[in-house]
CHARMM internal coordinates of N, CA and C (Angstrom, degrees):
IC EDIT
DIST 1 N 1 CA 1.4431
DIST 1 CA 1 C 1.5293
ANGL 1 N 1 CA 1 C 110.82
DIST 1 C 2 N 1.3331
ANGL 1 CA 1 C 2 N 117.27
DIHE 1 N 1 CA 1 C 2 N -38.69
DIST 2 N 2 CA 1.4616
ANGL 1 C 2 N 2 CA 121.10
DIHE 1 CA 1 C 2 N 2 CA -177.21
DIST 2 CA 2 C 1.5174
ANGL 2 N 2 CA 2 C 112.93
DIHE 1 C 2 N 2 CA 2 C -65.17
DIST 2 C 3 N 1.3408
ANGL 2 CA 2 C 3 N 117.36
DIHE 2 N 2 CA 2 C 3 N -39.33
DIST 3 N 3 CA 1.4645
ANGL 2 C 3 N 3 CA 120.81
DIHE 2 CA 2 C 3 N 3 CA -179.20
DIST 3 CA 3 C 1.5224
ANGL 3 N 3 CA 3 C 110.33
DIHE 2 C 3 N 3 CA 3 C -68.19
DIST 3 C 4 N 1.3247
ANGL 3 CA 3 C 4 N 117.60
DIHE 3 N 3 CA 3 C 4 N -41.72
DIST 4 N 4 CA 1.4636
ANGL 3 C 4 N 4 CA 120.58
DIHE 3 CA 3 C 4 N 4 CA 178.47
DIST 4 CA 4 C 1.5164
ANGL 4 N 4 CA 4 C 111.27
DIHE 3 C 4 N 4 CA 4 C -61.96
DIST 4 C 5 N 1.3165
ANGL 4 CA 4 C 5 N 117.05
DIHE 4 N 4 CA 4 C 5 N -40.16
DIST 5 N 5 CA 1.4617
ANGL 4 C 5 N 5 CA 120.90
DIHE 4 CA 4 C 5 N 5 CA 179.16
DIST 5 CA 5 C 1.5202
ANGL 5 N 5 CA 5 C 110.64
DIHE 4 C 5 N 5 CA 5 C -64.50
DIST 5 C 6 N 1.3373
ANGL 5 CA 5 C 6 N 117.60
DIHE 5 N 5 CA 5 C 6 N -42.67
DIST 6 N 6 CA 1.4626
ANGL 5 C 6 N 6 CA 120.65
DIHE 5 CA 5 C 6 N 6 CA 178.56
DIST 6 CA 6 C 1.5262
ANGL 6 N 6 CA 6 C 111.25
DIHE 5 C 6 N 6 CA 6 C -64.83
DIST 6 C 7 N 1.3140
ANGL 6 CA 6 C 7 N 116.53
DIHE 6 N 6 CA 6 C 7 N -40.82
DIST 7 N 7 CA 1.4623
ANGL 6 C 7 N 7 CA 120.12
DIHE 6 CA 6 C 7 N 7 CA 179.27
DIST 7 CA 7 C 1.5182
ANGL 7 N 7 CA 7 C 110.52
DIHE 6 C 7 N 7 CA 7 C -62.96
DIST 7 C 8 N 1.3113
ANGL 7 CA 7 C 8 N 117.14
DIHE 7 N 7 CA 7 C 8 N -45.87
DIST 8 N 8 CA 1.4630
ANGL 7 C 8 N 8 CA 120.72
DIHE 7 CA 7 C 8 N 8 CA 179.19
DIST 8 CA 8 C 1.5226
ANGL 8 N 8 CA 8 C 110.29
DIHE 7 C 8 N 8 CA 8 C -63.91
DIST 8 C 9 N 1.3198
ANGL 8 CA 8 C 9 N 118.21
DIHE 8 N 8 CA 8 C 9 N -41.75
DIST 9 N 9 CA 1.4607
ANGL 8 C 9 N 9 CA 121.19
DIHE 8 CA 8 C 9 N 9 CA 178.49
DIST 9 CA 9 C 1.5220
ANGL 9 N 9 CA 9 C 111.27
DIHE 8 C 9 N 9 CA 9 C -64.12
DIST 9 C 10 N 1.3341
ANGL 9 CA 9 C 10 N 118.01
DIHE 9 N 9 CA 9 C 10 N -40.35
DIST 10 N 10 CA 1.4639
ANGL 9 C 10 N 10 CA 120.50
DIHE 9 CA 9 C 10 N 10 CA 178.45
DIST 10 CA 10 C 1.5252
ANGL 10 N 10 CA 10 C 111.39
DIHE 9 C 10 N 10 CA 10 C -63.65
DIST 10 C 11 N 1.3084
ANGL 10 CA 10 C 11 N 116.43
DIHE 10 N 10 CA 10 C 11 N -42.19
DIST 11 N 11 CA 1.4658
ANGL 10 C 11 N 11 CA 119.90
DIHE 10 CA 10 C 11 N 11 CA 179.95
DIST 11 CA 11 C 1.5225
ANGL 11 N 11 CA 11 C 110.19
DIHE 10 C 11 N 11 CA 11 C -63.29
DIST 11 C 12 N 1.3254
ANGL 11 CA 11 C 12 N 116.73
DIHE 11 N 11 CA 11 C 12 N -45.22
DIST 12 N 12 CA 1.4627
ANGL 11 C 12 N 12 CA 119.36
DIHE 11 CA 11 C 12 N 12 CA -179.60
DIST 12 CA 12 C 1.5187
ANGL 12 N 12 CA 12 C 111.39
DIHE 11 C 12 N 12 CA 12 C -64.76
DIST 12 C 13 N 1.3209
ANGL 12 CA 12 C 13 N 117.87
DIHE 12 N 12 CA 12 C 13 N -39.45
DIST 13 N 13 CA 1.4623
ANGL 12 C 13 N 13 CA 119.05
DIHE 12 CA 12 C 13 N 13 CA -179.41
DIST 13 CA 13 C 1.5216
ANGL 13 N 13 CA 13 C 110.53
DIHE 12 C 13 N 13 CA 13 C -67.31
DIST 13 C 14 N 1.3277
ANGL 13 CA 13 C 14 N 118.35
DIHE 13 N 13 CA 13 C 14 N -37.18
DIST 14 N 14 CA 1.4585
ANGL 13 C 14 N 14 CA 120.56
DIHE 13 CA 13 C 14 N 14 CA 177.91
DIST 14 CA 14 C 1.5247
ANGL 14 N 14 CA 14 C 111.07
DIHE 13 C 14 N 14 CA 14 C -68.88
DIST 14 C 15 N 1.3220
ANGL 14 CA 14 C 15 N 117.17
DIHE 14 N 14 CA 14 C 15 N -38.06
DIST 15 N 15 CA 1.4563
ANGL 14 C 15 N 15 CA 119.70
DIHE 14 CA 14 C 15 N 15 CA 179.30
DIST 15 CA 15 C 1.5219
ANGL 15 N 15 CA 15 C 110.71
DIHE 14 C 15 N 15 CA 15 C -64.82
DIST 15 C 16 N 1.3192
ANGL 15 CA 15 C 16 N 117.53
DIHE 15 N 15 CA 15 C 16 N -37.12
DIST 16 N 16 CA 1.4605
ANGL 15 C 16 N 16 CA 120.03
DIHE 15 CA 15 C 16 N 16 CA 178.18
DIST 16 CA 16 C 1.5214
ANGL 16 N 16 CA 16 C 111.06
DIHE 15 C 16 N 16 CA 16 C -65.69
DIST 16 C 17 N 1.3319
ANGL 16 CA 16 C 17 N 117.33
DIHE 16 N 16 CA 16 C 17 N -35.42
DIST 17 N 17 CA 1.4590
ANGL 16 C 17 N 17 CA 119.67
DIHE 16 CA 16 C 17 N 17 CA 178.80
DIST 17 CA 17 C 1.5245
ANGL 17 N 17 CA 17 C 111.68
DIHE 16 C 17 N 17 CA 17 C -72.44
DIST 17 C 18 N 1.3075
ANGL 17 CA 17 C 18 N 117.71
DIHE 17 N 17 CA 17 C 18 N -29.34
DIST 18 N 18 CA 1.4596
ANGL 17 C 18 N 18 CA 120.88
DIHE 17 CA 17 C 18 N 18 CA -178.24
DIST 18 CA 18 C 1.5236
ANGL 18 N 18 CA 18 C 113.21
DIHE 17 C 18 N 18 CA 18 C -79.76
DIST 18 C 19 N 1.3025
ANGL 18 CA 18 C 19 N 118.63
DIHE 18 N 18 CA 18 C 19 N -19.88
DIST 19 N 19 CA 1.4626
ANGL 18 C 19 N 19 CA 120.63
DIHE 18 CA 18 C 19 N 19 CA -176.33
DIST 19 CA 19 C 1.5304
ANGL 19 N 19 CA 19 C 112.86
DIHE 18 C 19 N 19 CA 19 C -59.07
DIST 19 C 20 N 1.3448
ANGL 19 CA 19 C 20 N 120.36
DIHE 19 N 19 CA 19 C 20 N -45.83
DIST 20 N 20 CA 1.4682
ANGL 19 C 20 N 20 CA 118.04
DIHE 19 CA 19 C 20 N 20 CA 178.69
DIST 20 CA 20 C 1.5293
ANGL 20 N 20 CA 20 C 112.75
DIHE 19 C 20 N 20 CA 20 C -61.63
DIST 20 C 21 N 1.3400
ANGL 20 CA 20 C 21 N 117.89
DIHE 20 N 20 CA 20 C 21 N -34.58
DIST 21 N 21 CA 1.4612
ANGL 20 C 21 N 21 CA 120.39
DIHE 20 CA 20 C 21 N 21 CA 178.73
DIST 21 CA 21 C 1.5197
ANGL 21 N 21 CA 21 C 110.48
DIHE 20 C 21 N 21 CA 21 C -65.46
DIST 21 C 22 N 1.3158
ANGL 21 CA 21 C 22 N 117.22
DIHE 21 N 21 CA 21 C 22 N -41.03
DIST 22 N 22 CA 1.4581
ANGL 21 C 22 N 22 CA 120.38
DIHE 21 CA 21 C 22 N 22 CA 179.05
DIST 22 CA 22 C 1.5228
ANGL 22 N 22 CA 22 C 110.80
DIHE 21 C 22 N 22 CA 22 C -64.41
DIST 22 C 23 N 1.3153
ANGL 22 CA 22 C 23 N 116.99
DIHE 22 N 22 CA 22 C 23 N -38.38
DIST 23 N 23 CA 1.4571
ANGL 22 C 23 N 23 CA 120.04
DIHE 22 CA 22 C 23 N 23 CA 178.65
DIST 23 CA 23 C 1.5231
ANGL 23 N 23 CA 23 C 110.69
DIHE 22 C 23 N 23 CA 23 C -65.34
DIST 23 C 24 N 1.3394
ANGL 23 CA 23 C 24 N 117.18
DIHE 23 N 23 CA 23 C 24 N -37.40
DIST 24 N 24 CA 1.4585
ANGL 23 C 24 N 24 CA 119.99
DIHE 23 CA 23 C 24 N 24 CA 178.21
DIST 24 CA 24 C 1.5278
ANGL 24 N 24 CA 24 C 111.22
DIHE 23 C 24 N 24 CA 24 C -66.76
DIST 24 C 25 N 1.3109
ANGL 24 CA 24 C 25 N 117.42
DIHE 24 N 24 CA 24 C 25 N -36.11
DIST 25 N 25 CA 1.4636
ANGL 24 C 25 N 25 CA 120.55
DIHE 24 CA 24 C 25 N 25 CA 179.75
DIST 25 CA 25 C 1.5212
ANGL 25 N 25 CA 25 C 111.11
DIHE 24 C 25 N 25 CA 25 C -67.92
DIST 25 C 26 N 1.3083
ANGL 25 CA 25 C 26 N 117.36
DIHE 25 N 25 CA 25 C 26 N -37.32
DIST 26 N 26 CA 1.4588
ANGL 25 C 26 N 26 CA 120.30
DIHE 25 CA 25 C 26 N 26 CA -178.78
DIST 26 CA 26 C 1.5216
ANGL 26 N 26 CA 26 C 111.61
DIHE 25 C 26 N 26 CA 26 C -71.09
DIST 26 C 27 N 1.3220
ANGL 26 CA 26 C 27 N 117.16
DIHE 26 N 26 CA 26 C 27 N -32.81
DIST 27 N 27 CA 1.4597
ANGL 26 C 27 N 27 CA 121.00
DIHE 26 CA 26 C 27 N 27 CA -178.22
DIST 27 CA 27 C 1.5202
ANGL 27 N 27 CA 27 C 109.03
DIHE 26 C 27 N 27 CA 27 C -89.34
DIST 27 C 28 N 1.3170
ANGL 27 CA 27 C 28 N 115.91
DIHE 27 N 27 CA 27 C 28 N 115.87
DIST 28 N 28 CA 1.4596
ANGL 27 C 28 N 28 CA 120.09
DIHE 27 CA 27 C 28 N 28 CA 178.59
DIST 28 CA 28 C 1.5168
ANGL 28 N 28 CA 28 C 109.06
DIHE 27 C 28 N 28 CA 28 C -116.29
DIST 28 C 29 N 1.3049
ANGL 28 CA 28 C 29 N 114.60
DIHE 28 N 28 CA 28 C 29 N 146.19
DIST 29 N 29 CA 1.4537
ANGL 28 C 29 N 29 CA 120.18
DIHE 28 CA 28 C 29 N 29 CA 176.01
DIST 29 CA 29 C 1.5298
ANGL 29 N 29 CA 29 C 108.05
DIHE 28 C 29 N 29 CA 29 C -70.02
DIST 29 C 30 N 1.3194
ANGL 29 CA 29 C 30 N 118.85
DIHE 29 N 29 CA 29 C 30 N 136.85
DIST 30 N 30 CA 1.4645
ANGL 29 C 30 N 30 CA 119.94
DIHE 29 CA 29 C 30 N 30 CA -175.00
DIST 30 CA 30 C 1.5287
ANGL 30 N 30 CA 30 C 114.03
DIHE 29 C 30 N 30 CA 30 C -63.14
DIST 30 C 31 N 1.3298
ANGL 30 CA 30 C 31 N 118.09
DIHE 30 N 30 CA 30 C 31 N -25.64
DIST 31 N 31 CA 1.4596
ANGL 30 C 31 N 31 CA 120.34
DIHE 30 CA 30 C 31 N 31 CA -178.27
DIST 31 CA 31 C 1.5242
ANGL 31 N 31 CA 31 C 112.79
DIHE 30 C 31 N 31 CA 31 C -88.44
DIST 31 C 32 N 1.3168
ANGL 31 CA 31 C 32 N 117.75
DIHE 31 N 31 CA 31 C 32 N -15.88
DIST 32 N 32 CA 1.4619
ANGL 31 C 32 N 32 CA 121.61
DIHE 31 CA 31 C 32 N 32 CA -178.87
DIST 32 CA 32 C 1.5192
ANGL 32 N 32 CA 32 C 107.83
DIHE 31 C 32 N 32 CA 32 C -114.89
DIST 32 C 33 N 1.3431
ANGL 32 CA 32 C 33 N 115.94
DIHE 32 N 32 CA 32 C 33 N 109.16
DIST 33 N 33 CA 1.4580
ANGL 32 C 33 N 33 CA 118.35
DIHE 32 CA 32 C 33 N 33 CA -177.73
DIST 33 CA 33 C 1.5197
ANGL 33 N 33 CA 33 C 113.19
DIHE 32 C 33 N 33 CA 33 C -102.13
DIST 33 C 34 N 1.3469
ANGL 33 CA 33 C 34 N 119.35
DIHE 33 N 33 CA 33 C 34 N -1.39
DIST 34 N 34 CA 1.4528
ANGL 33 C 34 N 34 CA 121.10
DIHE 33 CA 33 C 34 N 34 CA 171.62
DIST 34 CA 34 C 1.5203
ANGL 34 N 34 CA 34 C 109.69
DIHE 33 C 34 N 34 CA 34 C -153.07
DIST 34 C 35 N 1.3040
ANGL 34 CA 34 C 35 N 116.28
DIHE 34 N 34 CA 34 C 35 N 168.07
DIST 35 N 35 CA 1.4572
ANGL 34 C 35 N 35 CA 121.73
DIHE 34 CA 34 C 35 N 35 CA -171.95
DIST 35 CA 35 C 1.5203
ANGL 35 N 35 CA 35 C 111.66
DIHE 34 C 35 N 35 CA 35 C -76.91
DIST 35 C 36 N 1.3314
ANGL 35 CA 35 C 36 N 115.56
DIHE 35 N 35 CA 35 C 36 N 170.46
DIST 36 N 36 CA 1.4602
ANGL 35 C 36 N 36 CA 121.24
DIHE 35 CA 35 C 36 N 36 CA 178.19
DIST 36 CA 36 C 1.5199
ANGL 36 N 36 CA 36 C 110.70
DIHE 35 C 36 N 36 CA 36 C -61.70
DIST 36 C 37 N 1.3257
ANGL 36 CA 36 C 37 N 117.37
DIHE 36 N 36 CA 36 C 37 N -39.62
DIST 37 N 37 CA 1.4634
ANGL 36 C 37 N 37 CA 120.75
DIHE 36 CA 36 C 37 N 37 CA 179.91
DIST 37 CA 37 C 1.5152
ANGL 37 N 37 CA 37 C 111.65
DIHE 36 C 37 N 37 CA 37 C -60.66
DIST 37 C 38 N 1.3188
ANGL 37 CA 37 C 38 N 116.44
DIHE 37 N 37 CA 37 C 38 N -44.36
DIST 38 N 38 CA 1.4631
ANGL 37 C 38 N 38 CA 120.40
DIHE 37 CA 37 C 38 N 38 CA 178.16
DIST 38 CA 38 C 1.5239
ANGL 38 N 38 CA 38 C 110.73
DIHE 37 C 38 N 38 CA 38 C -65.01
DIST 38 C 39 N 1.3430
ANGL 38 CA 38 C 39 N 116.97
DIHE 38 N 38 CA 38 C 39 N -41.55
DIST 39 N 39 CA 1.4623
ANGL 38 C 39 N 39 CA 121.38
DIHE 38 CA 38 C 39 N 39 CA 178.32
DIST 39 CA 39 C 1.5170
ANGL 39 N 39 CA 39 C 110.23
DIHE 38 C 39 N 39 CA 39 C -60.71
DIST 39 C 40 N 1.3363
ANGL 39 CA 39 C 40 N 117.29
DIHE 39 N 39 CA 39 C 40 N -44.97
DIST 40 N 40 CA 1.4602
ANGL 39 C 40 N 40 CA 122.09
DIHE 39 CA 39 C 40 N 40 CA -178.66
DIST 40 CA 40 C 1.5267
ANGL 40 N 40 CA 40 C 110.76
DIHE 39 C 40 N 40 CA 40 C -63.27
DIST 40 C 41 N 1.3205
ANGL 40 CA 40 C 41 N 116.97
DIHE 40 N 40 CA 40 C 41 N -44.56
DIST 41 N 41 CA 1.4659
ANGL 40 C 41 N 41 CA 120.94
DIHE 40 CA 40 C 41 N 41 CA -179.94
DIST 41 CA 41 C 1.5246
ANGL 41 N 41 CA 41 C 110.06
DIHE 40 C 41 N 41 CA 41 C -63.97
DIST 41 C 42 N 1.3266
ANGL 41 CA 41 C 42 N 117.44
DIHE 41 N 41 CA 41 C 42 N -43.90
DIST 42 N 42 CA 1.4623
ANGL 41 C 42 N 42 CA 120.67
DIHE 41 CA 41 C 42 N 42 CA 178.89
DIST 42 CA 42 C 1.5246
ANGL 42 N 42 CA 42 C 110.85
DIHE 41 C 42 N 42 CA 42 C -60.86
DIST 42 C 43 N 1.3258
ANGL 42 CA 42 C 43 N 116.84
DIHE 42 N 42 CA 42 C 43 N -42.25
DIST 43 N 43 CA 1.4667
ANGL 42 C 43 N 43 CA 121.00
DIHE 42 CA 42 C 43 N 43 CA 179.81
DIST 43 CA 43 C 1.5254
ANGL 43 N 43 CA 43 C 110.42
DIHE 42 C 43 N 43 CA 43 C -63.97
DIST 43 C 44 N 1.3265
ANGL 43 CA 43 C 44 N 117.38
DIHE 43 N 43 CA 43 C 44 N -43.80
DIST 44 N 44 CA 1.4640
ANGL 43 C 44 N 44 CA 120.89
DIHE 43 CA 43 C 44 N 44 CA 179.54
DIST 44 CA 44 C 1.5283
ANGL 44 N 44 CA 44 C 111.14
DIHE 43 C 44 N 44 CA 44 C -65.51
DIST 44 C 45 N 1.3287
ANGL 44 CA 44 C 45 N 117.32
DIHE 44 N 44 CA 44 C 45 N -39.63
DIST 45 N 45 CA 1.4621
ANGL 44 C 45 N 45 CA 120.10
DIHE 44 CA 44 C 45 N 45 CA 178.92
DIST 45 CA 45 C 1.5255
ANGL 45 N 45 CA 45 C 111.60
DIHE 44 C 45 N 45 CA 45 C -66.73
DIST 45 C 46 N 1.3317
ANGL 45 CA 45 C 46 N 117.33
DIHE 45 N 45 CA 45 C 46 N -37.89
DIST 46 N 46 CA 1.4635
ANGL 45 C 46 N 46 CA 119.93
DIHE 45 CA 45 C 46 N 46 CA 176.73
DIST 46 CA 46 C 1.5232
ANGL 46 N 46 CA 46 C 110.51
DIHE 45 C 46 N 46 CA 46 C -63.79
DIST 46 C 47 N 1.3329
ANGL 46 CA 46 C 47 N 116.70
DIHE 46 N 46 CA 46 C 47 N -41.49
DIST 47 N 47 CA 1.4625
ANGL 46 C 47 N 47 CA 120.71
DIHE 46 CA 46 C 47 N 47 CA 176.92
DIST 47 CA 47 C 1.5135
ANGL 47 N 47 CA 47 C 111.47
DIHE 46 C 47 N 47 CA 47 C -64.14
DIST 47 C 48 N 1.3109
ANGL 47 CA 47 C 48 N 116.49
DIHE 47 N 47 CA 47 C 48 N -42.83
DIST 48 N 48 CA 1.4657
ANGL 47 C 48 N 48 CA 121.12
DIHE 47 CA 47 C 48 N 48 CA 178.73
DIST 48 CA 48 C 1.5243
ANGL 48 N 48 CA 48 C 110.38
DIHE 47 C 48 N 48 CA 48 C -61.78
DIST 48 C 49 N 1.3256
ANGL 48 CA 48 C 49 N 116.62
DIHE 48 N 48 CA 48 C 49 N -42.88
DIST 49 N 49 CA 1.4613
ANGL 48 C 49 N 49 CA 120.46
DIHE 48 CA 48 C 49 N 49 CA -179.37
DIST 49 CA 49 C 1.5255
ANGL 49 N 49 CA 49 C 110.97
DIHE 48 C 49 N 49 CA 49 C -63.29
DIST 49 C 50 N 1.3327
ANGL 49 CA 49 C 50 N 117.52
DIHE 49 N 49 CA 49 C 50 N -42.02
DIST 50 N 50 CA 1.4615
ANGL 49 C 50 N 50 CA 121.05
DIHE 49 CA 49 C 50 N 50 CA 179.77
DIST 50 CA 50 C 1.5253
ANGL 50 N 50 CA 50 C 110.85
DIHE 49 C 50 N 50 CA 50 C -64.38
DIST 50 C 51 N 1.3238
ANGL 50 CA 50 C 51 N 117.43
DIHE 50 N 50 CA 50 C 51 N -44.33
DIST 51 N 51 CA 1.4663
ANGL 50 C 51 N 51 CA 121.25
DIHE 50 CA 50 C 51 N 51 CA 179.61
DIST 51 CA 51 C 1.5251
ANGL 51 N 51 CA 51 C 109.93
DIHE 50 C 51 N 51 CA 51 C -65.97
DIST 51 C 52 N 1.3240
ANGL 51 CA 51 C 52 N 117.28
DIHE 51 N 51 CA 51 C 52 N -41.80
DIST 52 N 52 CA 1.4670
ANGL 51 C 52 N 52 CA 121.50
DIHE 51 CA 51 C 52 N 52 CA 179.35
DIST 52 CA 52 C 1.5303
ANGL 52 N 52 CA 52 C 110.77
DIHE 51 C 52 N 52 CA 52 C -60.04
DIST 52 C 53 N 1.3390
ANGL 52 CA 52 C 53 N 116.66
DIHE 52 N 52 CA 52 C 53 N -45.13
DIST 53 N 53 CA 1.4608
ANGL 52 C 53 N 53 CA 120.07
DIHE 52 CA 52 C 53 N 53 CA 179.30
DIST 53 CA 53 C 1.5249
ANGL 53 N 53 CA 53 C 110.98
DIHE 52 C 53 N 53 CA 53 C -63.23
DIST 53 C 54 N 1.3229
ANGL 53 CA 53 C 54 N 117.03
DIHE 53 N 53 CA 53 C 54 N -41.93
DIST 54 N 54 CA 1.4669
ANGL 53 C 54 N 54 CA 121.20
DIHE 53 CA 53 C 54 N 54 CA 179.94
DIST 54 CA 54 C 1.5276
ANGL 54 N 54 CA 54 C 110.72
DIHE 53 C 54 N 54 CA 54 C -63.16
DIST 54 C 55 N 1.3261
ANGL 54 CA 54 C 55 N 117.00
DIHE 54 N 54 CA 54 C 55 N -45.48
DIST 55 N 55 CA 1.4662
ANGL 54 C 55 N 55 CA 121.02
DIHE 54 CA 54 C 55 N 55 CA -178.48
DIST 55 CA 55 C 1.5232
ANGL 55 N 55 CA 55 C 110.83
DIHE 54 C 55 N 55 CA 55 C -66.42
DIST 55 C 56 N 1.3310
ANGL 55 CA 55 C 56 N 117.59
DIHE 55 N 55 CA 55 C 56 N -44.23
DIST 56 N 56 CA 1.4675
ANGL 55 C 56 N 56 CA 119.29
DIHE 55 CA 55 C 56 N 56 CA -179.47
DIST 56 CA 56 C 1.5268
ANGL 56 N 56 CA 56 C 111.22
DIHE 55 C 56 N 56 CA 56 C -66.06
DIST 56 C 57 N 1.3314
ANGL 56 CA 56 C 57 N 118.30
DIHE 56 N 56 CA 56 C 57 N -36.22
DIST 57 N 57 CA 1.4591
ANGL 56 C 57 N 57 CA 121.00
DIHE 56 CA 56 C 57 N 57 CA 176.65
DIST 57 CA 57 C 1.5259
ANGL 57 N 57 CA 57 C 110.31
DIHE 56 C 57 N 57 CA 57 C -64.31
DIST 57 C 58 N 1.3263
ANGL 57 CA 57 C 58 N 116.80
DIHE 57 N 57 CA 57 C 58 N -43.30
DIST 58 N 58 CA 1.4630
ANGL 57 C 58 N 58 CA 121.16
DIHE 57 CA 57 C 58 N 58 CA 179.05
DIST 58 CA 58 C 1.5242
ANGL 58 N 58 CA 58 C 110.88
DIHE 57 C 58 N 58 CA 58 C -62.75
DIST 58 C 59 N 1.3178
ANGL 58 CA 58 C 59 N 117.19
DIHE 58 N 58 CA 58 C 59 N -45.37
DIST 59 N 59 CA 1.4687
ANGL 58 C 59 N 59 CA 120.97
DIHE 58 CA 58 C 59 N 59 CA 179.02
DIST 59 CA 59 C 1.5247
ANGL 59 N 59 CA 59 C 110.47
DIHE 58 C 59 N 59 CA 59 C -62.88
DIST 59 C 60 N 1.3180
ANGL 59 CA 59 C 60 N 116.80
DIHE 59 N 59 CA 59 C 60 N -40.87
DIST 60 N 60 CA 1.4636
ANGL 59 C 60 N 60 CA 120.88
DIHE 59 CA 59 C 60 N 60 CA 178.92
DIST 60 CA 60 C 1.5298
ANGL 60 N 60 CA 60 C 110.44
DIHE 59 C 60 N 60 CA 60 C -62.02
DIST 60 C 61 N 1.3387
ANGL 60 CA 60 C 61 N 116.85
DIHE 60 N 60 CA 60 C 61 N -43.43
DIST 61 N 61 CA 1.4594
ANGL 60 C 61 N 61 CA 120.36
DIHE 60 CA 60 C 61 N 61 CA 179.52
DIST 61 CA 61 C 1.5255
ANGL 61 N 61 CA 61 C 111.20
DIHE 60 C 61 N 61 CA 61 C -65.41
DIST 61 C 62 N 1.3303
ANGL 61 CA 61 C 62 N 117.57
DIHE 61 N 61 CA 61 C 62 N -39.99
DIST 62 N 62 CA 1.4690
ANGL 61 C 62 N 62 CA 121.21
DIHE 61 CA 61 C 62 N 62 CA 177.87
DIST 62 CA 62 C 1.5213
ANGL 62 N 62 CA 62 C 109.94
DIHE 61 C 62 N 62 CA 62 C -63.83
DIST 62 C 63 N 1.3178
ANGL 62 CA 62 C 63 N 117.42
DIHE 62 N 62 CA 62 C 63 N -45.24
DIST 63 N 63 CA 1.4676
ANGL 62 C 63 N 63 CA 120.85
DIHE 62 CA 62 C 63 N 63 CA 179.32
DIST 63 CA 63 C 1.5273
ANGL 63 N 63 CA 63 C 111.52
DIHE 62 C 63 N 63 CA 63 C -62.84
DIST 63 C 64 N 1.3131
ANGL 63 CA 63 C 64 N 116.95
DIHE 63 N 63 CA 63 C 64 N -40.77
DIST 64 N 64 CA 1.4614
ANGL 63 C 64 N 64 CA 120.80
DIHE 63 CA 63 C 64 N 64 CA 179.94
DIST 64 CA 64 C 1.5227
ANGL 64 N 64 CA 64 C 110.17
DIHE 63 C 64 N 64 CA 64 C -65.55
DIST 64 C 65 N 1.3230
ANGL 64 CA 64 C 65 N 116.70
DIHE 64 N 64 CA 64 C 65 N -44.08
DIST 65 N 65 CA 1.4625
ANGL 64 C 65 N 65 CA 120.60
DIHE 64 CA 64 C 65 N 65 CA 179.30
DIST 65 CA 65 C 1.5235
ANGL 65 N 65 CA 65 C 110.98
DIHE 64 C 65 N 65 CA 65 C -64.86
DIST 65 C 66 N 1.3239
ANGL 65 CA 65 C 66 N 117.49
DIHE 65 N 65 CA 65 C 66 N -44.69
DIST 66 N 66 CA 1.4633
ANGL 65 C 66 N 66 CA 119.95
DIHE 65 CA 65 C 66 N 66 CA -177.35
DIST 66 CA 66 C 1.5279
ANGL 66 N 66 CA 66 C 111.63
DIHE 65 C 66 N 66 CA 66 C -68.78
DIST 66 C 67 N 1.3205
ANGL 66 CA 66 C 67 N 118.24
DIHE 66 N 66 CA 66 C 67 N -30.30
DIST 67 N 67 CA 1.4689
ANGL 66 C 67 N 67 CA 119.82
DIHE 66 CA 66 C 67 N 67 CA 178.83
DIST 67 CA 67 C 1.5228
ANGL 67 N 67 CA 67 C 111.32
DIHE 66 C 67 N 67 CA 67 C -74.46
DIST 67 C 68 N 1.3273
ANGL 67 CA 67 C 68 N 118.69
DIHE 67 N 67 CA 67 C 68 N -29.76
DIST 68 N 68 CA 1.4657
ANGL 67 C 68 N 68 CA 121.07
DIHE 67 CA 67 C 68 N 68 CA 179.01
DIST 68 CA 68 C 1.5181
ANGL 68 N 68 CA 68 C 111.52
DIHE 67 C 68 N 68 CA 68 C -82.55
DIST 68 C 69 N 1.3162
ANGL 68 CA 68 C 69 N 118.54
DIHE 68 N 68 CA 68 C 69 N -23.05
DIST 69 N 69 CA 1.4638
ANGL 68 C 69 N 69 CA 120.77
DIHE 68 CA 68 C 69 N 69 CA -177.25
DIST 69 CA 69 C 1.5243
ANGL 69 N 69 CA 69 C 113.14
DIHE 68 C 69 N 69 CA 69 C -93.65
DIST 69 C 70 N 1.3263
ANGL 69 CA 69 C 70 N 118.51
DIHE 69 N 69 CA 69 C 70 N -0.98
DIST 70 N 70 CA 1.4654
ANGL 69 C 70 N 70 CA 120.78
DIHE 69 CA 69 C 70 N 70 CA 178.94
DIST 70 CA 70 C 1.5346
ANGL 70 N 70 CA 70 C 109.17
DIHE 69 C 70 N 70 CA 70 C -74.03
DIST 70 C 71 N 1.3028
ANGL 70 CA 70 C 71 N 116.46
DIHE 70 N 70 CA 70 C 71 N 133.43
DIST 71 N 71 CA 1.4750
ANGL 70 C 71 N 71 CA 117.94
DIHE 70 CA 70 C 71 N 71 CA 176.79
DIST 71 CA 71 C 1.5285
ANGL 71 N 71 CA 71 C 110.37
DIHE 70 C 71 N 71 CA 71 C -74.30
DIST 71 C 72 N 1.3085
ANGL 71 CA 71 C 72 N 114.81
DIHE 71 N 71 CA 71 C 72 N 145.16
DIST 72 N 72 CA 1.4594
ANGL 71 C 72 N 72 CA 119.44
DIHE 71 CA 71 C 72 N 72 CA 178.75
DIST 72 CA 72 C 1.5204
ANGL 72 N 72 CA 72 C 108.94
DIHE 71 C 72 N 72 CA 72 C -84.90
DIST 72 C 73 N 1.3061
ANGL 72 CA 72 C 73 N 115.56
DIHE 72 N 72 CA 72 C 73 N 131.46
DIST 73 N 73 CA 1.4571
ANGL 72 C 73 N 73 CA 120.98
DIHE 72 CA 72 C 73 N 73 CA 179.17
DIST 73 CA 73 C 1.5181
ANGL 73 N 73 CA 73 C 107.92
DIHE 72 C 73 N 73 CA 73 C -100.23
DIST 73 C 74 N 1.3306
ANGL 73 CA 73 C 74 N 114.77
DIHE 73 N 73 CA 73 C 74 N 125.87
DIST 74 N 74 CA 1.4695
ANGL 73 C 74 N 74 CA 118.87
DIHE 73 CA 73 C 74 N 74 CA -179.10
DIST 74 CA 74 C 1.5113
ANGL 74 N 74 CA 74 C 109.59
DIHE 73 C 74 N 74 CA 74 C -103.08
END
COOR INIT
IC SEED 1 N 1 CA 1 C
IC BUILD
């Protein structure tokens, strides 16, 4: 009986401590719709996408130029 009572008391005490955290999660500031981590990842992915597009465009232009400047061997 004593162990069950302690287990139930521990669960209730932990649930009481978690309630303020849950309330904070539900309440969001109207100007911030995602966390700093999500913002940082989105910013890095946008930068990666821009660099990737620039590099692939440059490689494409180099390949196009080099294919047109090759002499034809007969």
